N, C-alpha and C positions, 0 to 999 in steps of 0.2 A: 505495500499500499506507500503513494508517494500524499508525505503532509508536505505542511505547509513551514515555511519557517515563519520563527514569529518579526520578523523587516518584510517576507515579502505576505502578511497579515497585513502590518499595518499600511504598509501600499495602497495594496489593494481598497484597504478604509477611505483610503484620501483619493483614493481617483473617483471611487464608490463617492463619496462624496462632496465632493467634488461638483461629480454629473448630477446629483444628486441639488442644488445647490442653481445649477444651470434654468433646471425645470421651470414648465413658463407654471403659474400660479394654478391654473388651470386643471393643468393635468398632474398638480401638487395636487389636490382638495381629491382627483379622481385615483389615486395612491390611495389618495384618508380612506376615502367612502372603503374600496375595498380590504384593502388594513384595516378597519373593522370588520365587512364582512366577514375574514375569514375568522376572528380575535368572536365574532360570538358563534359563529355556525361550530367551532370550539368548544362553546362553555353551553351550546345546544348538547355535543354532544356528549359532554361534561351533562350533563342533567338525564340525559334518556342512557347513559352505559351507569351512574351510581343510584337512577330510581328504582333500576332493577333489581342493583344487586340486596344477599338473602339479609337482615339484622340480628342473627343469632354470628354470634364472631368460628362456631366454630362453623359454618355452612360456610361460612364468607370465604375457609382458606377450602371448603370443595370445590366449591365455584371458579377460585381462582387459577387451582390444579384444571376443571371441563376443559375452565377457559383454552390453558394450550396446550392438548393434548386434541381439542380441536383442530389446533391450526398444525396441527407436523400432519 
């Protein structure tokens, strides 16, 4: 696996920040709305998953084991 050095990461973040600073306000607002949508979607998924979780602690471990082996 290839990993970036810390200098490469800082340089990449600097380039992205410069590019984002040059965006128009309309495009920046659109990106903000899209980011809010992603956050809201993640929160709805969290509510959906935790709403179906069992209340008993013993059953909770069984729930996670069944969830793990379901995707194998």
